[in-house]
C-alpha positions in Angstrom: 119.8 86.3 100.1 120.3 84.9 103.9 123.4 83.2 103.7 122.5 80.1 106.0 120.1 79.0 103.2 121.1 76.6 100.8 121.4 78.3 97.4 120.6 75.3 95.4 117.1 74.5 98.3 116.3 77.9 97.6 116.2 77.8 93.8 114.2 75.0 93.8 111.5 76.7 96.2 111.4 79.6 93.6 111.3 77.1 90.4 108.6 75.6 92.7 106.9 79.3 92.6 107.3 80.0 89.4 105.6 76.4 87.5 102.7 77.2 89.6 102.6 80.8 88.2 102.6 82.4 91.5 105.5 84.5 90.5 108.1 85.2 87.6 111.6 85.9 88.9 113.0 86.3 92.2 112.0 89.8 92.7 108.4 89.0 92.6 108.1 86.7 95.5 107.8 89.8 98.0 105.3 90.7 96.3 103.5 87.3 96.4 103.6 87.3 100.2 102.2 91.0 100.4 99.4 89.7 98.5 98.4 87.0 100.1 99.0 88.4 103.7 99.5 90.7 106.1 102.1 91.7 109.2 100.5 92.1 112.1 101.1 93.1 115.5 99.1 94.3 118.8 99.7 97.6 120.9 98.7 96.5 124.7 99.1 98.5 127.8 98.1 100.2 130.7 99.1 101.8 133.9 100.5 98.8 136.1 98.7 98.0 139.1 101.8 98.2 142.0 104.2 100.6 143.1 107.7 100.0 144.1 108.2 99.6 147.8 111.8 99.8 150.2 112.6 96.6 150.6 112.5 96.7 154.2 109.2 96.3 154.2 109.8 92.6 153.5 112.3 89.7 155.1 109.7 89.0 157.8 108.0 85.9 158.9 104.5 86.2 158.2 103.7 82.8 160.3 103.5 84.6 163.5 102.0 87.5 161.8 97.6 88.2 161.9 95.3 86.8 159.3 95.3 90.5 157.8 98.9 90.6 157.1 99.1 87.8 156.0 96.0 88.6 153.3 97.4 92.1 152.7 101.4 89.9 151.5 99.2 86.9 149.3 96.4 89.6 147.8 99.4 92.9 147.3 103.1 92.2 147.8 104.8 90.6 145.2 108.7 91.3 144.2 109.7 94.2 145.2 106.1 95.9 145.0 102.9 96.6 145.9 100.0 95.7 144.0 96.9 98.1 144.7 94.7 96.1 142.7 93.8 92.7 143.9 96.3 89.9 142.8 92.8 88.0 141.0 92.1 91.1 139.3 95.3 92.1 138.2 95.8 88.3 136.8 92.5 88.5 134.4 94.3 91.6 132.8 97.3 89.5 132.4 96.0 86.6 130.9 93.9 89.0 128.5 97.1 90.2 127.3 98.6 87.1 127.0 95.8 85.3 125.4 96.0 88.2 122.9 99.9 87.5 122.2 99.1 84.1 122.4 96.7 84.0 119.4 98.7 86.2 117.5 101.7 84.2 117.6 100.0 80.7 116.4 98.1 82.3 113.7 101.4 84.0 112.2 103.9 81.9 110.3 106.7 84.3 109.4 108.1 87.4 109.6 109.0 87.0 113.4 105.5 85.5 114.1 103.9 88.9 112.6 103.2 87.6 109.2 99.5 86.2 109.0 97.8 84.9 106.2 94.7 87.0 105.0 92.3 84.4 105.9 93.3 83.3 109.1 93.8 86.9 109.9 89.8 87.5 109.5 89.5 84.2 111.8 91.8 86.1 114.3 90.4 89.4 114.3 87.5 87.3 115.6 89.2 86.2 118.8 91.1 89.5 119.1 87.9 91.4 119.9 86.9 88.8 122.1 90.1 89.3 124.1 89.7 92.7 123.6 86.1 93.1 125.5 87.4 90.8 128.4 90.7 92.9 128.7 88.6 96.1 129.0 85.4 94.4 130.6 87.8 93.5 133.6 88.9 97.5 133.4 85.2 98.4 134.2 84.8 95.8 137.2 88.1 97.4 138.9 86.8 101.3 137.9 83.7 100.6 139.4 85.0 98.9 142.8 87.2 102.0 142.7 86.5 103.5 146.0 86.1 100.3 148.0 89.3 98.4 146.6 91.2 101.6 147.2 89.6 101.8 151.1 90.4 98.0 151.1 93.7 98.2 150.1 94.6 100.9 152.6 93.2 99.8 155.7 95.0 96.1 154.9 97.8 98.1 154.3 97.8 100.2 157.6 97.1 97.0 159.3 100.2 95.1 158.3 102.6 98.1 159.1 101.2 97.9 162.7 101.7 94.3 162.6 105.4 94.6 161.3 105.5 97.7 164.1 106.6 99.6 161.0 108.6 103.1 161.8 106.9 106.6 160.7 103.7 104.6 159.6 101.8 107.7 158.4 104.8 108.7 156.1 105.0 105.5 154.8 101.0 105.1 154.1 100.8 108.7 152.6 103.8 108.0 150.4 102.2 104.9 149.1 98.7 106.4 149.0 100.2 109.3 146.6 101.7 107.3 144.2 98.6 105.4 143.3 96.4 107.0 140.2 93.0 108.6 140.4 90.5 106.5 139.1 90.4 108.2 135.5 93.8 107.8 135.0 93.8 104.3 135.7 90.8 103.6 133.3 91.9 105.8 130.4 95.4 104.9 130.9 94.4 101.2 129.1 94.9 100.5 125.5 94.7 97.4 123.1 94.6 97.8 119.4 96.2 95.7 116.4 98.7 97.4 113.7 98.1 95.7 110.6 100.7 96.6 107.7 101.5 95.2 104.3 104.7 92.7 103.8 107.6 95.2 103.0 108.4 95.2 99.3 110.9 97.4 97.1 109.4 100.2 95.9 110.4 103.8 96.1 113.8 102.6 96.6 114.9 105.5 93.3 115.1 108.3 95.9 118.5 106.5 97.1 122.0 106.3 95.6 123.0 103.3 93.7 124.9 101.8 96.8 122.0 102.3 99.4 119.7 101.0 96.8 121.4 97.7 96.4 122.1 97.2 100.2 118.1 98.3 100.9 117.1 95.7 98.1 119.3 92.9 99.2 118.2 93.2 103.0 114.4 93.2 101.8 115.3 90.4 99.4 116.6 88.2 102.7 113.5 89.2 104.3 111.0 88.1 101.9 113.1 84.7 101.7 113.2 84.1 105.5 109.9 84.8 105.7 109.5 81.9 102.8 111.2 79.3 105.0 109.6 80.6 107.5 106.3 79.3 106.6 107.0 76.4 105.5 108.8 75.8 109.0 105.7 76.9 110.7 103.3 74.3 108.0 105.4 71.3 109.0 105.9 72.3 112.7 101.9 72.4 113.4 101.7 68.9 111.9 104.6 67.4 113.4 103.1 68.3 117.2 99.9 66.9 115.8 101.4 63.6 114.6 103.6 63.3 117.4 100.4 63.7 120.1 99.0 60.9 118.3 102.5 58.8 118.5 102.8 59.8 122.7 99.2 58.4 122.9 99.7 54.8 121.4 103.4 55.1 123.6 101.1 55.1 126.7 99.5 52.2 125.9 96.3 54.3 124.9 94.3 54.2 121.9 93.8 57.0 119.4 90.4 58.5 120.2 87.8 59.9 117.2 88.8 63.0 119.2 92.5 62.7 118.9 91.6 61.9 115.1 89.3 65.0 114.4 92.4 67.2 115.9 94.5 65.4 112.8 91.9 66.5 110.5 91.6 70.1 111.3 95.7 70.1 111.6 95.7 68.6 107.7 93.4 71.8 106.8 94.7 74.3 108.6 98.2 73.1 107.4 97.2 73.7 103.4 95.5 77.3 104.7 98.6 78.2 106.2 100.5 76.6 102.9 100.3 80.1 101.1 103.5 78.8 98.7 101.6 76.0 97.7 104.5 74.1 98.8 104.1 70.7 97.2 105.9 68.8 100.1 103.7 70.2 103.0 100.9 69.5 101.3 101.3 66.1 100.7 102.1 65.4 104.4 98.6 67.5 105.3 97.1 65.1 102.8 99.3 61.8 104.4 97.6 63.1 107.9 94.1 63.5 107.0 94.3 60.1 105.3 95.5 59.1 108.9 93.2 60.4 110.6 90.4 58.0 109.1 92.3 54.8 109.5 90.5 52.4 112.5 93.6 50.3 112.8 96.0 51.2 115.5 99.5 49.8 114.6 98.8 51.6 110.7 98.0 54.5 112.4 101.3 54.4 114.5 102.9 53.3 111.5 101.7 56.2 109.2 101.9 58.7 111.9 106.0 57.8 112.4 106.6 57.8 108.8 105.1 61.4 109.0 106.9 62.4 111.8 110.3 61.0 110.3 109.0 63.3 106.7 108.6 66.2 108.4 112.0 65.7 110.2 113.8 64.9 106.8 112.5 67.6 104.9 113.5 70.3 107.5 116.8 68.7 107.8 116.9 69.4 103.6 116.1 73.2 104.1 118.3 73.8 107.0 115.4 74.9 109.4 115.1 71.3 111.6 115.8 74.0 114.7 112.1 75.5 114.0 110.7 71.8 114.3 109.5 71.3 118.7 110.8 67.8 119.3 110.2 68.4 123.2 107.3 66.2 123.2 107.7 63.6 120.6 108.2 60.1 122.3 111.2 60.1 119.1 114.2 62.5 119.2 115.1 64.2 115.8 118.2 61.6 115.4 116.3 58.8 115.3 113.4 60.2 113.1 116.0 61.7 110.6 117.3 58.0 110.5 114.0 56.6 110.0 113.4 59.0 107.4 116.9 58.1 105.2 116.0 54.9 105.5 112.7 54.9 104.3 114.4 57.6 101.4 116.9 54.7 100.3 114.4 52.0 100.1 112.2 54.3 97.7 115.5 55.1 96.0 116.7 51.5 95.5 112.8 50.1 94.7 
């Protein structure tokens, strides 16, 4: 078991899973997680669109240079590199790459942002295919324009070297152009794929000696426990971001619109879907979010949203996963919300 998690709290979570019939023992946890989700990662890459250049090319005052030189630096030269593909097209490729990674992280709920519930995976797969299509469409646009892009690059390069009074211009041009891949090499370097695997479980350990077998088993069990906590943290953080948005709106003196209420409802549905552990506290928070979204009185919305936010922080604190909740956009601090939670908890205890 991971040492930074409370044994008592871990036992409570495991007992809850047992009570719901999901597992019969601690050893079943990894099998349950494997059955309900997948480990998903993306492999994305391409021949980069830049060439390393001698730093002596830089350190010039562009304000007194001609328009062609200024445009060349704006389109092609960055941080000690020269882009042979215009910056606008290179950014399109970069955006598609980062979109895939962001979509995967948002869809995942544990295991270092790689564990994804099966139902969520189906939705993510559609988004992945959209990003992949956009990625290769941009590549194909570059390939179609390749000859004209390379001619324009060489023209701008020569004009800039002239304007900079560079020494041995032909040698510099020849050296830079020689580093550019061919159209086909550039095209074939692109890839965007998914690697989908089952969550690791304790199988085929008999081939190892007993001490090694025990070490592996402990490590895998610890991984399962960590993933269990990460799943809960992901659900709690999702809920916290939505109720924080509501509280921030009210804090600014604005009314909570129907759009914000719909976002709260959608978040409640999403959390229930992500809550593959059927955790009662998480489901309770999602239910309160849904109920709050159907209230018209602004003061009551604020009161309920604050209570939900404090419950999330309180539960996260109990499970030692408070650092997993991002309070950056919260109008109330972690400590303030924890204090509200403790006050509410004391009132319920004394009632």
